[in-house]
N, C-alpha and C positions, 0 to 999 in steps of 0.2 A: 848581289844579293837576289835569291830565285824569288819570282812570281808565283802571288797563290795560286794553291792547287783550287782552281775555279770547276765548278759541277756548271755546265753551261745548259744545263736541260732545264726546263722549265715544268712546273708541277705538271701542266698537261701535257706533256712527254713521258712522264715516266709512269710505267705500268705497276713497280713496286711503291711502297710509302716511304719516301726517305726520310721521313723525321722520325720513324719509329723507333722508341726507345724501350728499355727492361725498364720494368719494375724497380726503384730500388729497394732496398729494405734496409733496416737499422742495422746489420750487421754488413750490405756491402758498402754503407755510409762509414762506418769505420775504416771498413778495408781501404776505401777511396782516400780517406783522411791521412790512415799509415802511410800509401801508396805517395800520396804526396811530397809526406813528409821527408821520406827516402829519398824522392828525387829529388827534393830541393837541396837537400844536405850531398847528394850525389854530386849535383851542379856546382854544389859551392868548393869542392874539395877537388872537382878538377877530373870527375869520374863519369865516363861516356857507357852507354851501352855500345852494343856490338852491331853493324850493322841489320844484321835478322832480327833484333827485336825492335830496332827502328823502323823495321818494313810493318812487323807485325803492329805494331803503337800506331801507326800510321793507318793501316787497313781496320782497326777498331773504331777509329773516330773518322773514319771515311763518312758515315752516315748519320754519326751523333756530332755535331756542330759543336754544342756548348751543352753544360750541365742540366738536367730535365728542372731542376728547380730556381725557381725564380726569386730568391731572397739575392740580398743582397750581403755576402757575407765574405771575410777577408780571415783567414787561415794564417794566422802569425806561428812563425819558429822561432823561437827564442835563440839566439847566438852567446856560446859562452864568452867572457869577457871581451865583447862589443858592446856597443850603445845602439849600434844602426839596428832599425826593425825589418823584418822581412815581409816581402807583400809578394807570396805566391798562390797561385792558384785561387785568385779572383771571381767569383762567379758569375755576379751580374757587372762587368766590363762597360757594356752600354751605360749603366747610373756612374759608375768609377769614373768613365772617360770626359763625361757630360761637366762632373764635377768639378773634374779636374780644370774643364776650358774654363768653366763659370769662375773658378777661385784665381785663375791669373786674370782673366778678363774684369772682374769687380774688384781688385786689387788687392784680395787678401783677405785673412781671417779675420780683422776688427771691422772691417767695410761692412764683409756679408753677416757679422752678426749684428751689427748695428742697422742693417738694413732690415733684416730679418724681426728684430726688435719692436723696431719703428713701425712696419706694417701693422704687428697686433695692437700698439700702443693707439696707431690712427682709427685703427674698428672701434677702439673700446672711447675713444675720443666720440665717434662722431655718435653710437650711442648714446654716450652723454648730453653730449650736445642736443640731440633729438629729445632726449627724455628734459632736459632743463630748460629747452625756448618753449617748451608744449605746456609745461607745467609750472614754474617755477618764477613766470615772469609777469609782474602786472601792468597788462599792454593799456589798461586805460591812462594810469599813470604814465606812462613810458612817453602815448603819444599824446598827451596833455588834455584828456579830454575829463579830468577830474584831479582835484587839489592833493597835493602827496599827505597835507597831514589838514583835515578841515578844522579842527577844533582850534588851531592857533593859527589859518589864514597864511600859512607858508608857501610862496609861491615857488621859489628855486626847489629843485629836485636833486634830490640824492641819490644812491647808488641803493643804500636801506631801505630807499622809500620804492624802489623797482623791485626789486629781489625780494621772495617770499624766503622763509625760515626755511630750513631742512624738513622740520617736521610737520606744517602745514603742508609742504611741498608734495611729501610722500602721501599725505591723507587724500591728496586728489588722485592719485591712482585709480584707474579704473581696469577694470577687466582685460581690453583690450592691449592696455600698458603694459600690466605684468604678464602676459601673454609674448608682447614684443621683446619685452625685458628676457624673459627666461629663454627665448630662441634664438635669443641674439648668444645667451650666457653661453650656453651649449654651443653653438656656430663658435665662439670666440676660444672655449674651453680645446675644441677641437683645433683651431687654429695653434694654439699655445703650443700643445703636444706636437703637431707637425713641425712647429719651428725648433721646439726642442730637441726633434728627431735631427734634421736638418743643420742646425749648430752639431751634434756627436758626429755625424755624417764627414761636417767639413773640419772637422778635429783630424778626423783621419786623413782628410788630403792635405790640411795642413803640414803634418807628421810626414806625410810623403813628399810631400815637396821640400823639407826641410830636409829632409835623412837621405831619402832615396835618390832624390833628385838633385840636394846640394844647392837647394834657391831657398835664400829666406826670404819673407814676406816683402822686407824691405827694398827687395831687388826687383821683384815683381813689374812693375815700370820701367825698368832699362832693358829689359828679357824680352823678344819676341815669342809669340807661340810656336812658329817656326822651331825654336832652341828648345821649347818644353819639349815639342813632339821628337825629336832627336834625341835628348835624354833618355823619355818616355822606353823609346825602343830599345835602348842600353839596357835599362834595367830589365826591359824582359829578357833579354839574351841572360841576362845574370842570372834573375831571380823566376821567370817565368810564370807571371800573370796570368798569362791564356796557356794552359797546358797542351794544348790542342795544335799547337805552333811552335816551333825555336823559336821564329824572328816575326815580330810584325811589322809590316810596311806600311808607309804612310796612308795609303787607301784603306788599309783595314782600322785605323782609328777612325778616319773621316765616316768610315761606315759607320761604325758604333756610335759616332758622336749625331750623326744626321742619317739614321736608318728610315725614319718614320717620314721625315721633311722630304728625304729623295722621294718616298712615293708620294707623297702630296704634289714636288713639281712634278712629276710625271702624268697623276692625275689632273692636273691643270694642264697641261699642252695635249693631254688628249681630250680635253673639256668633259671632264666626266665630276668636276666640283660645280654645286650650285652658285656659279656668280652673276648668272643672267636670269633674271625673270622679269614678269610683268606686276606693274601696281595697280591698282583701279585706280584712275582719274591720273594717273603719273606716267603709264606706259612702262616703257622696258624701264629697267634699273640695272646696274652694274655694282657690285657691292660683294664684300670680304669682310665683315665684321669680327672681332676678336672673338664674340660669342659665339658668334656661327664657327669658325676655327678650331675654338675650345672642343665644342660639339661633333664635328668631322673628328679631332684626334680622338674623342673619346669613344666615337660608334665605331670606328676604324682600328685601333690601333691598342686601346688601354681600358677600356669599358670589358665589363662580364660580358661575353657571347660575342665579343667583338674578334675578327678573323685572327688576331695574333693570342694567343697563349701565353706569351709572356713578351719579354724586349728582345726575344731574337727568332723566334720561330712559330711561323705559320702555324695554322691547328691541320691536325691530321689529315682531316676531312678533306680539305683543300686538294689532296693527292690525288683524289678520286673521284674521274670524272662523274660518274654516274650522280652523284652527291650534289651538284650544281644548282640542279631546280630547289633542293631542299634549301642548300647556303642560302640563295639567293631568299627565299621565304621566310628564312628565320634573321636575314638580314636586315629583309622589311622589317619585319612585327619590331626588331630593333629599333632602326629609326623612328618609324610610330611610336613607340612607349617612351624615348626621349622627347620625341616632340611634346606627345603632351604633358611631360614634364616641365619641359620648358615653358608651355602655356600657362599651363597652373602656377608657375612661379614667377611668371613675367610681370606682373603689378610690384612684387618685393623685386625683383632685379632690375627694373624701370627706375624706381625708388630710391635704391640702390646707387645706379649708374648717375641718375642725375645730381645726388650730392656727391658722389665722387667728383664727377667734373667739375662741379660748380666749386669746391673746396682747391682743387688742383689750378683752376686758371681765374679764380675771381681776384686776386691780385694783378696779375697779367692784363688782365681786361681793363682794369681801374686804371693801372699806367699806360695801356698800350693799346686801344679798343682795336688798332689797325692788326693786330696779332691774328683775328680771326680772317684776313684775308689773306696771309702767307700761305704757300702751298707748300703740301705735304707728301712723298710717297705713299699710295694707299695700301692697305694689305694685299691687297688683288693685283696691284702691280709690283711687290715685292717679290711676291710667288711666282709672277709671270715671268720676270725677268730674275731670276735666281737660279744660278746654275747648278747643276747636279756638282754636291761635294763642298759646299760652299759656304764657311762658315760664317756666322752674322757680323763679325767685326770686319770681313772681307769684301762681303754685299754691302755695308754701312759705305765704306771708304767708295766703291764704285758708283753707289747710287749720292754719293756726295760731290764726285768728282761733274756726276752731271745734271746737277742740282741747278746750278746758273745757268746752263744752257736752257733746261725746260721750262726754268722760269720765266725767261726771256722769250723765247718760243710763244709762249700762250699767253703772255703781256702783248705781244706784237698784233693779236688779234683784238679788233672790237668791233659791237656790232652799235650802227650811227642811230638806232631808232633809240638803244640805250643811253646812249654818250648825252643823246639830247635831253630824254628825261632825267638824267643823272646831274647833268648842269641847273635845270630849272630847279631839279628837287635841293640841290646844294646852294644856290642861290636864296631860295624861301628860307632853309632850316637854317643859313647862316644871319639874315634877316632879321628871324626871330632870337635867335642866341644874342646875335647886337645887343640886340633893346632890351632884353633881360639883361644881359651883362651891365648896361650903360644906367639902367635903372638902379640897381646893385650896387654899383659906385656911387650914384647919387646918396642912395639911404639905403643904410646896409639891412633896414628892415623888412627890405623887399625879400631877400633870400630866407625869412622867418616865415612867408608865407607858404601854406600848407601846397606840398608837392611841387615847390616853383626846382629845387636842384632834380628832381625826377625829369622835370620839364628840361633840362639842363644836361642832363646825360642821354637823353631818349634822342635829342638835337644832336648832339656829339654822335653818337651811334650812326644815325641817318648819316651827316656828312661823310662820316666813314665810309661806308658803304657806300655813298654817291661819289666818290674820288675815285675807287675804284674801277667802277664802269668808266671814266674819262681815259683817252688814250692818251699818251706823252707825244705830244706834236713834235718832237723834236727826233721822235725813233723813225727808222728806214726801214721796212719790211724787206727780211730776210727768209723766210721761215727753212727754204732747202736748204740754205747752209748751217741755219741750227740744229734741223733734226739730223742732219749726218754728224754733228758734232755728238748729238745725244746718242746717236746709233752708236758711235764711236767706244764711249765710255760703256752704255744698258747694255750693248751687243745682239740685243735680241729685237725686232719691231717687225712688224707684218712686213711680208713683200710686197702687199698692195699697195703700201704706203710711199711705196719707191714714185718719185716726181709727183706725189700727192698731196707734200706738207703744206701748200697752201690753201686745200681745200677743209670746207667747215667739216667736213664728214670726219678728216682725220685730226683735226683739232678736237673735236668733242671724245673721239677713241681714246684720244693722247691724255685727256682730262678725267678719265677715268683710273688710269695710273698713275696722275701727279694731283690730286684732290686739293680745295680747298680746306684749311684746319677746321672753319665751319662748320662744311660738309663732311667733313671727317666726325666730328665732332658730336652734328645732329644724328647721324648712321649709326653710333655707337650709341646714345642716348636710347634711341628709339626700334635698336635692333634686336632687344627683348620679346619685343610684339611681331615681327618679321619673321622672324627664325624658326618659328614651331613651323610656318604656313610653307616656306620653303624647304624647311627639312621633308615636309608629308608631300608637297607637290612639285620638288623638283628635284630634289634628293632623293628620294623613294622610288621613283620610278627608273632609275638607274642601278636599283641595288643587283639584278642581272649584269651587267656591265663592269659592275665593279667586281663583283666574285668573278668574270672570266678576266680579268685585269691582273688581278692576283695571282689566279691559276696560269697564266700563260707569259706574267713579266716577272716572276719569282725562281730566284735561284741560291742553289745554296753554296755557300763559302766556307771553306773549311777554316776553323779557328774564329770565325766571325757570323756564322748562322744564315739564317735567310734574309737575304736582301734585295731591293728593288734591280732588275737583271740591266736599266738602263743607267744605274749608278756604277756599272761596272765601265762604264764609256767604251764600251765594244763596238771599233769601228765598222768591226767585219760582219759580226751579227745586226746592229742597230744602227748602223751607218745611213743616211738619207743619201740615196744617189744622186741627188740635186746637190749636194755638198763633198760630193768626194774626187778626189784629183786622177783625172786620169796621165798617167804619164805611166813610164818602164818601170819604176818601183813599186808601183800598187798593181799593175794588170794581172798578177799572180795569185793577187789576196780571195780568199773564198766567198766572198760577202759582197765582193765586183764583179758583176755580170750584164755585158750592153743587153743583153734579151729583153722586149718589154714586157714577158711577164712576170720575170724576175724581178725585175725593178718594182713590177706593180706589187707583187709582193713582199717586196724589201719594203717597202713606203708604209707597208701596215704594221711592219716590224719596228719603224721608225719614226723619230718625232718633227714636229713639224719646227721648222728656223733653225735647222742645225743645230739642235740643243746639246746631240751627243757630243758631236766635233766642239763645238765652242767650249763645252765644259773641260772635254780633254786638255784643248791647249791652254786654258786658263791655270787646269791644275799642274800641267808639266812645269810653266812658267813659274808658279808659286812653291810647286816642290821638285826642284830639279835634282835632288838625289834619289828620284823614285824610279825602279827600275820598270819602264815598261813592258807591257806584254809585245809580240813581236810586230804582231798588226798595224799596235796603236806607235811604234818606232817608227814605221813605214810609212804610216800617215803624215807623222808631225814632220817626217824628212820630206817626202813627200812634199810637201805645202813649201817648204822654204826652196826647195831644186827646181821647182813649178815657178816660183817667184823671179829665182835667180834669169832662170832661160827667158823668162818675160822682160826683164833689167836689160839682158845683153842683146834680145830681140831690138828693145827701144832704143838700146844707143850705138848698136853698130848698123841699124835701119832705121834713119830718123824720119823717112818719108813714111812708114807705118807705125812710127811710134804710137799715133793718137789712135789707131783704128783698131779696135776690138782687143786691148792691150789692160785687163781688168787691176794690172799693176800698177799702170800709170794713172788709170781711174781713182784708184786708191789713194794713189801719194798726192794727186791731185786734191780731194778732198782730207786727208791727213794735215797737209799743208794749210789749210784754207781753217783750222781748228784755232788755231793761236800762234804768235811768234815764235814759238819754241819749237811748237810741230811743225812749222815753214822752213826755219832755218835746218832740222833734222833731214826732211825731204828734202831741200836744196841741196845738204851735202850729198846724199843718196844718188841722186842725179846727176850731179857734178863729177863725182867721183871716176877715174878712169876703171875699165876692164879689169879686174886682174887675172892672170893667168888661169890660176885654179876654176874662174866663173865660165871663163871661155872654154876650159877642156872639159867640164858640166855639161855648156850650152850645145857643143859639137856633139858629147856624147848623145845626148838626147835626140840631137836634129841631125843625125849624120848625113843625110841627104841633102842639108840645105847647104849650097855653094858660096853664100855669103860670108860665111864663119870661116873661112879657110883662111883671110886676112886678118890677123889681131889687128887691134885700134894701135895708132902711133902712140910716142907719148906715154907708154908703159914699159917701167924698170923696176930693177931692185929698189933703187933710191924712191921712185915714185910711189913703192908701196908702202915704204917705209914713213915716208911723208904724208901720205892719206892717211895711215895707222895715226899719227900721232895730230892731224887736223882733226880727224874724226873724234879722238878722245878728248882735245880742248873743246871741239862743238860740243860734245854732251855736258862736261862742267861748264861750259859755261850758259846752256838753253835749259837745262832740267836741274840747275842749281842758282836759278836767279832771285833777286832780292824779292821780298813780297809788294815794295813797291811798283815792279815793273809795270808794263801795259797792259803784258797778256802774261800770266803766269805759266810757269813749267809744269810739266804734270805729278813731278817730285812735291811741289810749294804746300800741296795740299795736306801731305802726308807729315812734313814738317811742326804742323799745327797739331797734329794729335800724341800722342804717347807710344813711343818704340812698341808696348805691349799692343796698340792696335794696326798696327806693320801686317803688309800682306805678305808673307814669304819670308825668303830670308835675309838679313840684313846685306847679306853680300851680293845679293841680287841673282838673276839667272847666267850661267857662262855660255850657253847656245840661245841666239835668239834670231828670230826674223831680220833685223836689223842687221845685226852682226852680219849673218850672213848675206846679206843686199850689199853690204859695206867691203865685202870682199876682204875683212882682215881678221888676226884673231882676236879673239874674247877679248876687251878691255875693259875694265871696271870704271863708272865715272863718279864721278865725286858724290853722285846720288844714285846708286846702284837700283833702290827702290823706284825710283823714276823710270829707269830704263826698263824694267817690267811692265812698268804703262804704259808709256809710250807704244813696245813693241807688242802688249795687247789691244791698244787701238788700233795701229795698222792689220795686225792680222785679223780682227773682228771686221775692218771694213773691207779688206781683200778676199776671205772667205765668203760676204754679202756678195762683193763683184763675182765672183766665179759662179757661185750659185746662180745669179740675175744672169750670166752668161748661157751655161748650162738649160735653164728654163726656158731663155728665147729660141736657143736653138733648136731646143727639142718639137717648144711648140713651132718652131718653121716647118722642119720635118712633118709635123703631122697636119699641118695645111697643106703642105704640099703633095702628102701621097693622099689626101681627102678632096685636094681641089677637083671641084667639079661646075658646069655652067649651073648659073643665078645665085642667089643670095645664099651664104653661108651660114650654116647653123651654128658657128662657134662663136665667142665673143671676142670682141675685138683684140689685135694682139697688141702685146706688151710692146710699150713704148723702149727703143732702147738709151743707154742714159747718155747723155748731152759728149760730145767729145772734149779733150782737154785742148786749152790753147797751147799754142808750140809758139817758139821763139823764132827772130830773121834767121837765125845758123839752122832753125829745126829742131834743138833741142828742147823737150817741156820748162816751162820756167813755172815755180812757185812763187807766188808772191803772196803776203798776208793782209795787203792791200788790196785786195780783188774787187771787182765790180759790189759785191755786196759785203765790203767789209765799213762796217758803221758803228756807231757807240752802240749797238749791243752785242759787241763782240769787245769791246773794252773791258778790262778791269776782271776779266774771266778768272774763277776761281776753279783749276784745274787739279 
């Protein structure tokens, strides 16, 4: 399969407008429609145009990535004698593929229809409940301030005594009530029309699944998104949903579903989103509410006047550099206008947020008040930790595996002052509560005293809050090990946190990613009052930088449209020098240059934290059929060859195995995550060096004399036995029962539906773990778990390599600038700790290390 024809020129580098299209007349529309029908019929009959016509067609579409219209339209060509339906020339493939993804993840048509209908009914219920509770209840009778029937002196209160008749209730409506009902009815009508539109669109998606893909709704829970994606690619080859390309790649489909999300990930990495701001009397706040995300999405992508003119094309003005100031002013005015509308609607939105969250969490809080003390990944954390081209279910699965480690890490911190106050508060509230309960047991009339139940509820909440500040006396502090386990699963953490997990600063910063549920609810409820000011004073001043970002980091991909250039995962153009592998396989890449000036320029074109490199590794593991560009393939191959070389060095030179070897540090960290990971790491270290590994290492280190003699104890039979042992080890450790001490990386996936699985069910055929073990690819009992484990090791290894390169660069700079007197540079970063070695010189991995504590028991990975 050929790689996509990508135009890597940014808009800032183009002299001509690459998005210019001709005006489409009614005659042209008719002609294009006839051409599409003819093309579809020719494809169906097996007719193919000659090479010259194909070349002309590609040339015609070189600067026209998608049809100019932004409507959602499907041209259907009926087939005689067949019941199947044709899907050719779908104009808005972004919306089509997004609905396809939602259809599979939400389990089919009936579930989606019910969800849409109930959302409308919920809105109607809120309006009815608000009106009824305001005008149709006699609160004096309900609270016992007056008798239900003064004439009969009846003391028992009936429901008919409390409720007011419908006619009398309506007569009490005032102007404000009628205005509220009128506005709510308008909104409800619009929402109802939108629901009907969504249902009709998903009805088309249902037909597409049932006829084109051959998937019934009852089978959706037994099929992965990867399988749906592969079948969609086959339909494209047969029916040409996209007329600008013969074939669609996996990356093309991801681009269309995640086009705007990829831009947000890059904007977050470039620190252009308003997530940090100062509040009076509070100080710096890190927050990204759903309301703020909605406004940013409206301003940048979907609203009138936004940089994008439709789902797939940036506005033509962004191709002209002289328009930069004007575009920034226009964007600044748009942000100001949206902020003022938010400020005007803030009271209404706040009231709705308060009612919505109260109704949603009332039952949960009544039965389990401690639910407010549960932690959850914040919107800021989810966007910061997200890979490029990562779908929602893939992100959820990855963060769910890190949840247990993150919760244990933050729970291991405690404030002695807060603990003393909490213990005394718990003692006092417990004393008052037991007194009221004892009196109530003695005489039940106590519970009928005014506000007694309210006092009991308040004391219960106080007790729950106090218990959250009291540390567990049986826990042992091991923050570094827990932070390493978190890094293995989330893949992105600031480099400054290395060996600093025990500090309060790192703890506070990480709590911005992983916040209390109570903090999340409060930020969402009060966000209507904060969002307008953040848009005006934080986001609006960045208008020029945002315009420059869209001009500099937007590329045109044939058959896809305009996408964020970072989402192409091009390590040649956007690779970070600190995350590149300097070996013989990558020295010839144009993007890799050791010149300091070139590296400084490349830093400006790259992202922090190895976002491009890590996204590429993850995408290749989840989509092994994807035909990578040459540079990406060399990068992935270079990582594995570099790791094999370091493994051979460690095994053939035990005396130097523990010094400056990123792979050994990574295996130590990987093994300390849990029992299953420990067994995998031990098996890799205990295996003999294969002839292929030794030959590769010798070719990469031709001048090293110590490699002339191969290790003893290696033969054909030994290699076969090693392969068998490795396969058995994977089956045992990646498929352990849920009751084991520490769960393997595949256990959490078996708790989910197959539709939520990451990648293909057969797993990848080429991984770092297979390369290190020196055997042919073998599929374990749980192949999806192999993908998880391999990505964990790859993330740790890339972080170690990056850390080593930064330390080496810092050392060279300090040596070059060394002079008498105090240095003006900051302190030199500390080198990572040396891994322990056994008596025989071989590195030993043990899950019962010095930091093995109850914190790591029963870990859900």
